[in-house]
N, C-alpha and C positions, 0 to 999 in steps of 0.2 A: 479273806484268809490271810493276806499279807499283814494287815493291821493286827489281827489276833496274834500272829506269830511274833510280831515286833513287841507287842505288849507282854507276851509270855517271856520273851528273852530279857526284857527290862523290868520284869515285875518287881524286883527288889528296889528299884529306883522309882517306880510308879506308885506303889502302895503308900509310902509316907505322905503323899499329898492328901489321901483320903482321911488322914488323922486330923487335918485342919477343919475348923467349923465351916459351914457353907459360905458364910460372908467372906472369909479369907480365901477360900477356893475360887470364888468369883473374881476376885482381884488378881490372884495368881494366874488364872486362865486368860486374863485380858492382857495380851502381850503386845498389842499394836503400839501402845504408847512407849513401851520399853524398846521395841525395835526401832521406833522413830528416833528416840534419843541416841541409841547406839549408832544408827546410820549417820546422824548429824555429827556425832563426835568423831566417827571414823573419817568422814569427809574433811573435817577441820584438821585432824592429826595428819592425814595423808598429804594434805597440801603443804604442810611444813617440812616434811622430809625427815629432819633430825632435830634434836634439841641439844643445846649446849650443857644442860644439867637437868637433874630430876626436878629441881625447883621450877625451872622454866616450863617443863611439861605439865607439872601440877598446876601452875598458874594459868596456862592456856586452857586446860580442862576445866578449871574452876570458872574462868571467864565465859567459856562456851556454855557450861551448864547454866550460868546466870542468865545468859541471853536466851537459851532454849526455854527455860522456865518462865521467862518474861512473856513469852508468846502464849502460854497456857491460859485458856479462858475459864475453864471450870474443871473440877475433878469428877471422877466417876461417881454416879449417884450412890453406889454401894460403898464408897470409900469410908464414910463416917462410921458405919457399923463394922467395917473391917479394921479400922484404926482402934476401935474399942476392943475388938478381939485380940489384936496384936498387943495392946496394953495388958490385957489379962494374961495372955500366953507368955509374954516376954518381960513383963514388969519393968525393971530398971533399964533394960536394953532398948525400950521403945518409949519415947515421950510423946504425948499428944500435943500437937501444936495447933492452936486455934486458927481458923481461917476467917 
């Protein structure tokens, strides 16, 4: 009952996800990788405390993301079909990068 009530309260924010093709929904629902990146970024930013400028913060985040992505072994098996769907849905906003 609690989950049903939560879905009903947030229905306007939930329903747009169902407009995406199944290939894209599988990628959107897979949040473990995203949560991992966020937690690693938070840890790096928190250890610095403050930044002398926006450029310094941007540079640190860029370096951190470069190091984080270097650890990645393989992408999700559904990612290729999701990339194709993103290219169809968003055209010029999404470019396919070969791996």
